[in-house]
PyMOL Python script that loads the backbone (N, CA, C, O; Angstrom):
from pymol import cmd

cmd.read_pdbstr("""\
ATOM      1  N   MET A   1      -0.086  -8.296  36.699  1.00  0.00           N
ATOM      2  CA  MET A   1      -1.276  -8.205  35.867  1.00  0.00           C
ATOM      3  C   MET A   1      -1.390  -9.490  35.052  1.00  0.00           C
ATOM      4  O   MET A   1      -0.450  -9.904  34.374  1.00  0.00           O
ATOM      5  N   SER A   2      -2.543 -10.095  35.136  1.00  0.00           N
ATOM      6  CA  SER A   2      -2.768 -11.335  34.395  1.00  0.00           C
ATOM      7  C   SER A   2      -3.319 -11.028  33.002  1.00  0.00           C
ATOM      8  O   SER A   2      -3.732  -9.907  32.703  1.00  0.00           O
ATOM      9  N   PHE A   3      -3.311 -12.047  32.182  1.00  0.00           N
ATOM     10  CA  PHE A   3      -3.843 -11.895  30.826  1.00  0.00           C
ATOM     11  C   PHE A   3      -5.327 -11.538  30.857  1.00  0.00           C
ATOM     12  O   PHE A   3      -5.804 -10.752  30.038  1.00  0.00           O
ATOM     13  N   ARG A   4      -6.041 -12.117  31.800  1.00  0.00           N
ATOM     14  CA  ARG A   4      -7.476 -11.830  31.935  1.00  0.00           C
ATOM     15  C   ARG A   4      -7.710 -10.363  32.305  1.00  0.00           C
ATOM     16  O   ARG A   4      -8.622  -9.726  31.776  1.00  0.00           O
ATOM     17  N   GLU A   5      -6.894  -9.832  33.205  1.00  0.00           N
ATOM     18  CA  GLU A   5      -6.998  -8.419  33.571  1.00  0.00           C
ATOM     19  C   GLU A   5      -6.659  -7.516  32.390  1.00  0.00           C
ATOM     20  O   GLU A   5      -7.277  -6.473  32.179  1.00  0.00           O
ATOM     21  N   PHE A   6      -5.643  -7.957  31.618  1.00  0.00           N
ATOM     22  CA  PHE A   6      -5.278  -7.186  30.429  1.00  0.00           C
ATOM     23  C   PHE A   6      -6.456  -7.114  29.453  1.00  0.00           C
ATOM     24  O   PHE A   6      -6.757  -6.043  28.927  1.00  0.00           O
ATOM     25  N   LEU A   7      -7.119  -8.241  29.211  1.00  0.00           N
ATOM     26  CA  LEU A   7      -8.253  -8.253  28.299  1.00  0.00           C
ATOM     27  C   LEU A   7      -9.416  -7.415  28.824  1.00  0.00           C
ATOM     28  O   LEU A   7     -10.172  -6.845  28.037  1.00  0.00           O
ATOM     29  N   HIS A   8      -9.564  -7.336  30.125  1.00  0.00           N
ATOM     30  CA  HIS A   8     -10.653  -6.571  30.734  1.00  0.00           C
ATOM     31  C   HIS A   8     -10.369  -5.064  30.682  1.00  0.00           C
ATOM     32  O   HIS A   8     -11.304  -4.264  30.671  1.00  0.00           O
ATOM     33  N   MET A   9      -9.101  -4.676  30.652  1.00  0.00           N
ATOM     34  CA  MET A   9      -8.664  -3.276  30.518  1.00  0.00           C
ATOM     35  C   MET A   9      -9.251  -2.356  31.594  1.00  0.00           C
ATOM     36  O   MET A   9      -9.666  -1.237  31.293  1.00  0.00           O
ATOM     37  N   ASN A  10      -9.288  -2.813  32.814  1.00  0.00           N
ATOM     38  CA  ASN A  10      -9.782  -2.013  33.948  1.00  0.00           C
ATOM     39  C   ASN A  10     -11.168  -1.430  33.703  1.00  0.00           C
ATOM     40  O   ASN A  10     -11.455  -0.306  34.115  1.00  0.00           O
ATOM     41  N   GLY A  11     -12.019  -2.186  33.037  1.00  0.00           N
ATOM     42  CA  GLY A  11     -13.390  -1.752  32.812  1.00  0.00           C
ATOM     43  C   GLY A  11     -13.620  -1.042  31.488  1.00  0.00           C
ATOM     44  O   GLY A  11     -14.758  -0.714  31.152  1.00  0.00           O
ATOM     45  N   TYR A  12     -12.563  -0.802  30.738  1.00  0.00           N
ATOM     46  CA  TYR A  12     -12.689  -0.090  29.466  1.00  0.00           C
ATOM     47  C   TYR A  12     -12.607  -1.018  28.260  1.00  0.00           C
ATOM     48  O   TYR A  12     -12.475  -0.551  27.129  1.00  0.00           O
ATOM     49  N   ALA A  13     -12.682  -2.292  28.482  1.00  0.00           N
ATOM     50  CA  ALA A  13     -12.491  -3.270  27.414  1.00  0.00           C
ATOM     51  C   ALA A  13     -13.476  -3.078  26.267  1.00  0.00           C
ATOM     52  O   ALA A  13     -13.085  -3.182  25.104  1.00  0.00           O
ATOM     53  N   ALA A  14     -14.726  -2.804  26.563  1.00  0.00           N
ATOM     54  CA  ALA A  14     -15.733  -2.653  25.506  1.00  0.00           C
ATOM     55  C   ALA A  14     -15.361  -1.502  24.570  1.00  0.00           C
ATOM     56  O   ALA A  14     -15.544  -1.609  23.357  1.00  0.00           O
ATOM     57  N   TYR A  15     -14.856  -0.432  25.107  1.00  0.00           N
ATOM     58  CA  TYR A  15     -14.487   0.723  24.282  1.00  0.00           C
ATOM     59  C   TYR A  15     -13.195   0.459  23.501  1.00  0.00           C
ATOM     60  O   TYR A  15     -13.094   0.770  22.314  1.00  0.00           O
ATOM     61  N   VAL A  16     -12.219  -0.116  24.190  1.00  0.00           N
ATOM     62  CA  VAL A  16     -10.913  -0.348  23.568  1.00  0.00           C
ATOM     63  C   VAL A  16     -11.023  -1.380  22.463  1.00  0.00           C
ATOM     64  O   VAL A  16     -10.574  -1.132  21.344  1.00  0.00           O
ATOM     65  N   TRP A  17     -11.615  -2.539  22.754  1.00  0.00           N
ATOM     66  CA  TRP A  17     -11.679  -3.602  21.757  1.00  0.00           C
ATOM     67  C   TRP A  17     -12.611  -3.242  20.607  1.00  0.00           C
ATOM     68  O   TRP A  17     -12.361  -3.637  19.468  1.00  0.00           O
ATOM     69  N   SER A  18     -13.677  -2.502  20.882  1.00  0.00           N
ATOM     70  CA  SER A  18     -14.540  -2.081  19.770  1.00  0.00           C
ATOM     71  C   SER A  18     -13.816  -1.066  18.883  1.00  0.00           C
ATOM     72  O   SER A  18     -14.016  -1.057  17.668  1.00  0.00           O
ATOM     73  N   ALA A  19     -12.984  -0.217  19.473  1.00  0.00           N
ATOM     74  CA  ALA A  19     -12.202   0.735  18.679  1.00  0.00           C
ATOM     75  C   ALA A  19     -11.209  -0.003  17.792  1.00  0.00           C
ATOM     76  O   ALA A  19     -11.033   0.351  16.626  1.00  0.00           O
ATOM     77  N   TYR A  20     -10.556  -1.031  18.340  1.00  0.00           N
ATOM     78  CA  TYR A  20      -9.653  -1.845  17.529  1.00  0.00           C
ATOM     79  C   TYR A  20     -10.422  -2.529  16.388  1.00  0.00           C
ATOM     80  O   TYR A  20      -9.959  -2.551  15.248  1.00  0.00           O
ATOM     81  N   ALA A  21     -11.580  -3.078  16.703  1.00  0.00           N
ATOM     82  CA  ALA A  21     -12.368  -3.775  15.684  1.00  0.00           C
ATOM     83  C   ALA A  21     -12.803  -2.819  14.573  1.00  0.00           C
ATOM     84  O   ALA A  21     -12.748  -3.170  13.394  1.00  0.00           O
ATOM     85  N   ILE A  22     -13.229  -1.625  14.941  1.00  0.00           N
ATOM     86  CA  ILE A  22     -13.652  -0.643  13.936  1.00  0.00           C
ATOM     87  C   ILE A  22     -12.462  -0.218  13.074  1.00  0.00           C
ATOM     88  O   ILE A  22     -12.592  -0.090  11.856  1.00  0.00           O
ATOM     89  N   ALA A  23     -11.317  -0.002  13.694  1.00  0.00           N
ATOM     90  CA  ALA A  23     -10.125   0.407  12.945  1.00  0.00           C
ATOM     91  C   ALA A  23      -9.677  -0.688  11.978  1.00  0.00           C
ATOM     92  O   ALA A  23      -9.381  -0.407  10.816  1.00  0.00           O
ATOM     93  N   ILE A  24      -9.626  -1.920  12.447  1.00  0.00           N
ATOM     94  CA  ILE A  24      -9.229  -3.029  11.579  1.00  0.00           C
ATOM     95  C   ILE A  24     -10.261  -3.244  10.482  1.00  0.00           C
ATOM     96  O   ILE A  24      -9.901  -3.526   9.340  1.00  0.00           O
ATOM     97  N   GLY A  25     -11.534  -3.114  10.815  1.00  0.00           N
ATOM     98  CA  GLY A  25     -12.580  -3.236   9.801  1.00  0.00           C
ATOM     99  C   GLY A  25     -12.470  -2.153   8.747  1.00  0.00           C
ATOM    100  O   GLY A  25     -12.648  -2.421   7.558  1.00  0.00           O
ATOM    101  N   GLY A  26     -12.181  -0.938   9.168  1.00  0.00           N
ATOM    102  CA  GLY A  26     -12.009   0.163   8.214  1.00  0.00           C
ATOM    103  C   GLY A  26     -10.814  -0.053   7.296  1.00  0.00           C
ATOM    104  O   GLY A  26     -10.890   0.215   6.097  1.00  0.00           O
ATOM    105  N   LEU A  27      -9.719  -0.533   7.856  1.00  0.00           N
ATOM    106  CA  LEU A  27      -8.546  -0.832   7.032  1.00  0.00           C
ATOM    107  C   LEU A  27      -8.837  -1.958   6.042  1.00  0.00           C
ATOM    108  O   LEU A  27      -8.455  -1.872   4.875  1.00  0.00           O
ATOM    109  N   ALA A  28      -9.503  -3.003   6.497  1.00  0.00           N
ATOM    110  CA  ALA A  28      -9.843  -4.120   5.612  1.00  0.00           C
ATOM    111  C   ALA A  28     -10.778  -3.654   4.503  1.00  0.00           C
ATOM    112  O   ALA A  28     -10.611  -4.044   3.347  1.00  0.00           O
ATOM    113  N   LEU A  29     -11.755  -2.826   4.841  1.00  0.00           N
ATOM    114  CA  LEU A  29     -12.670  -2.302   3.831  1.00  0.00           C
ATOM    115  C   LEU A  29     -11.929  -1.442   2.816  1.00  0.00           C
ATOM    116  O   LEU A  29     -12.197  -1.523   1.617  1.00  0.00           O
ATOM    117  N   ASN A  30     -11.005  -0.624   3.286  1.00  0.00           N
ATOM    118  CA  ASN A  30     -10.221   0.225   2.397  1.00  0.00           C
ATOM    119  C   ASN A  30      -9.395  -0.618   1.425  1.00  0.00           C
ATOM    120  O   ASN A  30      -9.337  -0.311   0.235  1.00  0.00           O
ATOM    121  N   ILE A  31      -8.765  -1.666   1.919  1.00  0.00           N
ATOM    122  CA  ILE A  31      -7.974  -2.550   1.063  1.00  0.00           C
ATOM    123  C   ILE A  31      -8.871  -3.242   0.046  1.00  0.00           C
ATOM    124  O   ILE A  31      -8.537  -3.297  -1.137  1.00  0.00           O
ATOM    125  N   TRP A  32     -10.002  -3.768   0.493  1.00  0.00           N
ATOM    126  CA  TRP A  32     -10.919  -4.479  -0.397  1.00  0.00           C
ATOM    127  C   TRP A  32     -11.438  -3.545  -1.495  1.00  0.00           C
ATOM    128  O   TRP A  32     -11.464  -3.927  -2.665  1.00  0.00           O
ATOM    129  N   LEU A  33     -11.847  -2.335  -1.133  1.00  0.00           N
ATOM    130  CA  LEU A  33     -12.359  -1.398  -2.134  1.00  0.00           C
ATOM    131  C   LEU A  33     -11.280  -0.993  -3.131  1.00  0.00           C
ATOM    132  O   LEU A  33     -11.557  -0.876  -4.325  1.00  0.00           O
ATOM    133  N   ALA A  34     -10.063  -0.779  -2.661  1.00  0.00           N
ATOM    134  CA  ALA A  34      -8.964  -0.401  -3.555  1.00  0.00           C
ATOM    135  C   ALA A  34      -8.650  -1.525  -4.532  1.00  0.00           C
ATOM    136  O   ALA A  34      -8.439  -1.274  -5.719  1.00  0.00           O
ATOM    137  N   ARG A  35      -8.619  -2.748  -4.050  1.00  0.00           N
ATOM    138  CA  ARG A  35      -8.346  -3.882  -4.936  1.00  0.00           C
ATOM    139  C   ARG A  35      -9.466  -4.069  -5.952  1.00  0.00           C
ATOM    140  O   ARG A  35      -9.205  -4.387  -7.112  1.00  0.00           O
ATOM    141  N   ARG A  36     -10.698  -3.876  -5.530  1.00  0.00           N
ATOM    142  CA  ARG A  36     -11.823  -3.997  -6.451  1.00  0.00           C
ATOM    143  C   ARG A  36     -11.762  -2.910  -7.517  1.00  0.00           C
ATOM    144  O   ARG A  36     -11.992  -3.182  -8.695  1.00  0.00           O
ATOM    145  N   GLN A  37     -11.455  -1.692  -7.115  1.00  0.00           N
ATOM    146  CA  GLN A  37     -11.356  -0.587  -8.065  1.00  0.00           C
ATOM    147  C   GLN A  37     -10.209  -0.822  -9.052  1.00  0.00           C
ATOM    148  O   GLN A  37     -10.341  -0.510 -10.236  1.00  0.00           O
ATOM    149  N   LEU A  38      -9.101  -1.360  -8.583  1.00  0.00           N
ATOM    150  CA  LEU A  38      -7.979  -1.670  -9.465  1.00  0.00           C
ATOM    151  C   LEU A  38      -8.380  -2.737 -10.485  1.00  0.00           C
ATOM    152  O   LEU A  38      -8.039  -2.629 -11.663  1.00  0.00           O
ATOM    153  N   ARG A  39      -9.098  -3.758 -10.041  1.00  0.00           N
ATOM    154  CA  ARG A  39      -9.540  -4.812 -10.954  1.00  0.00           C
ATOM    155  C   ARG A  39     -10.462  -4.260 -12.027  1.00  0.00           C
ATOM    156  O   ARG A  39     -10.328  -4.607 -13.200  1.00  0.00           O
ATOM    157  N   VAL A  40     -11.392  -3.407 -11.638  1.00  0.00           N
ATOM    158  CA  VAL A  40     -12.314  -2.800 -12.592  1.00  0.00           C
ATOM    159  C   VAL A  40     -11.564  -1.916 -13.583  1.00  0.00           C
ATOM    160  O   VAL A  40     -11.861  -1.935 -14.777  1.00  0.00           O
ATOM    161  N   ALA A  41     -10.597  -1.143 -13.099  1.00  0.00           N
ATOM    162  CA  ALA A  41      -9.818  -0.268 -13.975  1.00  0.00           C
ATOM    163  C   ALA A  41      -9.003  -1.081 -14.970  1.00  0.00           C
ATOM    164  O   ALA A  41      -8.901  -0.703 -16.137  1.00  0.00           O
ATOM    165  N   ARG A  42      -8.425  -2.183 -14.530  1.00  0.00           N
ATOM    166  CA  ARG A  42      -7.666  -3.035 -15.440  1.00  0.00           C
ATOM    167  C   ARG A  42      -8.564  -3.651 -16.505  1.00  0.00           C
ATOM    168  O   ARG A  42      -8.188  -3.707 -17.676  1.00  0.00           O
ATOM    169  N   GLU A  43      -9.738  -4.108 -16.114  1.00  0.00           N
ATOM    170  CA  GLU A  43     -10.679  -4.672 -17.082  1.00  0.00           C
ATOM    171  C   GLU A  43     -11.095  -3.621 -18.106  1.00  0.00           C
ATOM    172  O   GLU A  43     -11.180  -3.909 -19.300  1.00  0.00           O
ATOM    173  N   GLU A  44     -11.350  -2.423 -17.642  1.00  0.00           N
ATOM    174  CA  GLU A  44     -11.719  -1.314 -18.534  1.00  0.00           C
ATOM    175  C   GLU A  44     -10.579  -1.011 -19.502  1.00  0.00           C
ATOM    176  O   GLU A  44     -10.824  -0.792 -20.688  1.00  0.00           O
ATOM    177  N   ALA A  45      -9.354  -0.995 -19.024  1.00  0.00           N
ATOM    178  CA  ALA A  45      -8.201  -0.724 -19.882  1.00  0.00           C
ATOM    179  C   ALA A  45      -8.036  -1.830 -20.923  1.00  0.00           C
ATOM    180  O   ALA A  45      -7.727  -1.552 -22.081  1.00  0.00           O
ATOM    181  N   ARG A  46      -8.241  -3.075 -20.515  1.00  0.00           N
ATOM    182  CA  ARG A  46      -8.157  -4.185 -21.476  1.00  0.00           C
ATOM    183  C   ARG A  46      -9.221  -4.055 -22.556  1.00  0.00           C
ATOM    184  O   ARG A  46      -8.945  -4.275 -23.736  1.00  0.00           O
ATOM    185  N   ARG A  47     -10.440  -3.696 -22.152  1.00  0.00           N
ATOM    186  CA  ARG A  47     -11.529  -3.533 -23.131  1.00  0.00           C
ATOM    187  C   ARG A  47     -11.221  -2.411 -24.117  1.00  0.00           C
ATOM    188  O   ARG A  47     -11.429  -2.558 -25.322  1.00  0.00           O
ATOM    189  N   ARG A  48     -10.731  -1.305 -23.606  1.00  0.00           N
ATOM    190  CA  ARG A  48     -10.406  -0.180 -24.485  1.00  0.00           C
ATOM    191  C   ARG A  48      -9.264  -0.525 -25.439  1.00  0.00           C
ATOM    192  O   ARG A  48      -9.293  -0.148 -26.611  1.00  0.00           O
ATOM    193  N   LEU A  49      -8.274  -1.231 -24.941  1.00  0.00           N
ATOM    194  CA  LEU A  49      -7.157  -1.639 -25.772  1.00  0.00           C
ATOM    195  C   LEU A  49      -7.617  -2.610 -26.863  1.00  0.00           C
ATOM    196  O   LEU A  49      -7.176  -2.520 -28.009  1.00  0.00           O
ATOM    197  N   ALA A  50      -8.492  -3.525 -26.503  1.00  0.00           N
ATOM    198  CA  ALA A  50      -9.010  -4.487 -27.476  1.00  0.00           C
ATOM    199  C   ALA A  50      -9.821  -3.766 -28.552  1.00  0.00           C
ATOM    200  O   ALA A  50      -9.769  -4.144 -29.722  1.00  0.00           O
ATOM    201  N   MET A  51     -10.565  -2.737 -28.167  1.00  0.00           N
ATOM    202  CA  MET A  51     -11.365  -1.990 -29.138  1.00  0.00           C
ATOM    203  C   MET A  51     -10.456  -1.211 -30.100  1.00  0.00           C
ATOM    204  O   MET A  51     -10.790  -1.060 -31.275  1.00  0.00           O
ATOM    205  N   GLN A  52      -9.320  -0.720 -29.615  1.00  0.00           N
ATOM    206  CA  GLN A  52      -8.402   0.021 -30.465  1.00  0.00           C
ATOM    207  C   GLN A  52      -7.682  -0.881 -31.463  1.00  0.00           C
ATOM    208  O   GLN A  52      -7.373  -0.451 -32.574  1.00  0.00           O
ATOM    209  N   GLU A  53      -7.416  -2.117 -31.081  1.00  0.00           N
ATOM    210  CA  GLU A  53      -6.703  -3.050 -31.945  1.00  0.00           C
ATOM    211  C   GLU A  53      -7.587  -3.612 -33.051  1.00  0.00           C
ATOM    212  O   GLU A  53      -7.076  -4.064 -34.076  1.00  0.00           O
ATOM    213  N   THR A  54      -8.901  -3.591 -32.862  1.00  0.00           N
ATOM    214  CA  THR A  54      -9.825  -4.115 -33.856  1.00  0.00           C
ATOM    215  C   THR A  54      -9.918  -3.128 -35.024  1.00  0.00           C
ATOM    216  O   THR A  54     -10.187  -1.946 -34.810  1.00  0.00           O
ATOM    217  N   PRO A  55      -9.692  -3.615 -36.293  1.00  0.00           N
ATOM    218  CA  PRO A  55      -9.754  -2.679 -37.431  1.00  0.00           C
ATOM    219  C   PRO A  55     -11.142  -2.230 -37.764  1.00  0.00           C
ATOM    220  O   PRO A  55     -11.331  -1.448 -38.695  1.00  0.00           O
TER     221      PRO A  55
END
""", "prot")
cmd.dss("prot")
cmd.show_as("cartoon", "prot")
cmd.util.cbc("prot")
cmd.orient("prot")
């Protein structure tokens, strides 16, 4: 089996590679959203802490 045949996947390449792309895209989106939410939560915590320290 050659590399070209492997990439073609016996005619199922469109389904297989699109499934990989969707899975990787979903994982990347999940990581990006989690990091964004963490950043927002940290900023909110800093703001609340600053408000408590102000007399």
